[in-house]
C-alpha positions in Angstrom: -9.9 -6.3 7.4 -12.3 -7.2 4.6 -12.0 -10.7 3.1 -11.4 -9.1 -0.4 -8.0 -7.9 0.9 -7.2 -11.2 2.6 -7.8 -13.1 -0.6 -5.8 -10.9 -2.9 -2.1 -11.5 -3.7 0.0 -10.5 -0.8 1.3 -7.0 -0.6 4.9 -8.4 -0.4 4.7 -9.7 -4.0 5.0 -13.4 -3.1 2.2 -14.5 -5.4 0.4 -16.1 -2.5 -2.7 -14.6 -1.0 -2.2 -12.3 2.0 -4.2 -14.8 4.1 -1.6 -17.6 3.2 1.5 -15.4 3.4 2.2 -12.3 5.6 -1.1 -12.3 7.5 0.0 -15.6 9.3 3.2 -13.9 10.5 1.6 -10.5 11.4 -1.1 -12.3 13.5 1.6 -14.4 15.2 0.3 -17.8 13.8 3.7 -18.3 12.2 7.0 -16.7 13.0 9.3 -15.2 10.3 12.0 -17.9 9.8 14.3 -15.6 7.8 15.1 -11.9 7.8 13.4 -11.7 4.3 10.2 -13.1 5.7 10.2 -10.5 8.5 11.0 -7.7 6.1 8.2 -8.8 3.7 5.7 -9.0 6.6 6.8 -5.5 7.8 6.2 -4.2 4.3 2.8 -5.9 4.2 2.0 -4.4 7.7 2.7 -0.9 6.3 0.5 -1.6 3.3 -2.3 -3.0 5.4 -1.9 -0.3 8.0 -1.0 -2.4 11.0 1.4 -0.1 12.8 1.5 -2.2 16.1 3.2 -5.0 14.2 5.8 -2.7 12.7 6.5 -1.3 16.1 6.7 -4.7 17.8 9.2 -6.0 15.2 11.8 -3.4 15.8 14.8 -4.5 17.8 14.6 -3.3 21.4 17.4 -0.8 20.9 15.8 0.6 17.8 12.2 0.6 19.2 13.3 3.1 21.8 13.7 5.8 19.1 10.4 4.9 17.4 6.9 6.2 18.0 3.8 4.2 17.4 2.0 7.5 16.5 4.6 8.4 13.9 4.5 4.9 12.4 0.7 5.1 12.3 0.7 8.5 10.6 3.3 7.3 8.0 1.2 4.2 7.2 -2.0 6.3 6.8 -0.3 8.9 4.5 1.4 6.3 2.3 0.1 4.0 -0.4 2.6 1.1 -0.8 2.7 0.0 -4.4 5.4 -2.5 -4.9 8.2 -4.3 -3.1 11.2 -5.8 -4.9 13.7 -7.8 -3.0 17.1 -7.4 -4.7 19.0 -9.8 -2.5 19.0 -11.3 1.0 20.8 -13.7 3.2 18.6 -16.8 3.5 19.5 -17.8 7.0 17.1 -19.3 9.5 16.9 -18.5 13.2 18.5 -21.9 14.0 21.4 -21.4 11.6 22.0 -17.9 12.9 22.1 -18.8 16.6 24.5 -21.8 15.9 27.1 -19.5 14.3 30.2 -18.8 16.5 30.6 -15.3 15.1 27.3 -14.3 13.7 27.3 -11.5 11.2 24.1 -9.6 11.1 22.1 -10.7 8.0 20.6 -8.2 5.6 17.8 -7.7 3.1 18.4 -5.4 0.1 15.1 -4.1 -1.3 13.3 -1.4 -3.2 9.9 -0.1 -2.3 7.7 2.0 -4.5 5.1 4.1 -2.7 3.0 7.2 -3.0 3.1 9.6 -0.1 0.0 11.7 -0.9 2.1 14.1 -3.0 4.8 12.2 -4.8 5.7 8.8 -6.1 8.8 7.7 -4.3 11.4 4.9 -4.7 13.3 3.9 -1.6 16.2 1.4 -1.8 17.5 0.1 1.5 19.8 -2.5 2.9 18.3 -3.6 6.2 20.0 -5.4 9.0 18.3 -7.9 11.3 19.1 -9.7 14.6 17.4 -12.2 16.9 15.7 -11.2 20.2 13.5 -13.6 22.2 14.0 -16.3 19.5 12.5 -14.1 16.7 14.0 -11.9 14.0 13.9 -8.2 14.6 14.6 -5.2 12.3 17.7 -3.4 13.7 18.3 -0.7 11.1 19.0 0.0 7.5 21.2 2.0 5.2 19.2 3.9 2.7 20.9 3.7 -0.6 18.5 5.8 -2.6 15.3 7.7 -1.8 14.0 9.7 -4.6 10.8 11.3 -5.9 9.7 10.0 -9.2 7.8 11.9 -11.9 4.2 11.0 -12.2 3.7 9.1 -15.4 1.2 10.2 -18.1 -2.0 8.3 -18.0 -1.2 6.0 -21.0 2.4 5.5 -20.0 3.6 2.1 -18.6 3.1 2.0 -14.9 6.0 2.7 -12.5 5.5 -0.7 -10.8 6.4 -2.5 -14.0 3.1 -4.5 -14.0 2.9 -4.2 -17.8 -0.3 -2.2 -17.5 -0.9 1.4 -18.4 -0.5 3.8 -15.4 -4.2 4.8 -15.6 -5.2 1.1 -15.1 -2.7 0.3 -12.4 -1.1 2.5 -9.6 -3.1 5.6 -10.6 -6.1 3.9 -9.1 -4.5 3.9 -5.6 -3.6 7.6 -5.5 
């Protein structure tokens, strides 16, 4: 990956550089301490086209129904534009494993993306569990998944950056 991308703001929207944020988790230097950190790193892996990480962070039971080839194709065909975390349970691995009756934590988010034909908005409430002392993505309930109309060039951008569409997300499609 070119240093330009490593020094830009992280794909996950954290306001840190990718190099300081999700890259550390994706490369295995740090582990995701919370489900939200794992979800943000998975989003960044989609945006940076690192399908092996996405595949590896599925729970074992879910991974059986996944295909690395399908994940790779999806990542290649999709431009990820914005992640918005709506809510999440801030629970660490240690806190979760010490609970007597652990309830699976969730992350509720929206992702804006372009799939080579349409702008789309997906809203999901994802569930996570711990396997081998690390958070894993189990599954998610899709609350909304819709195609959005393409804005006119001078309209505000879909990602709510405050820029005109032509100076923002239109550059990535």
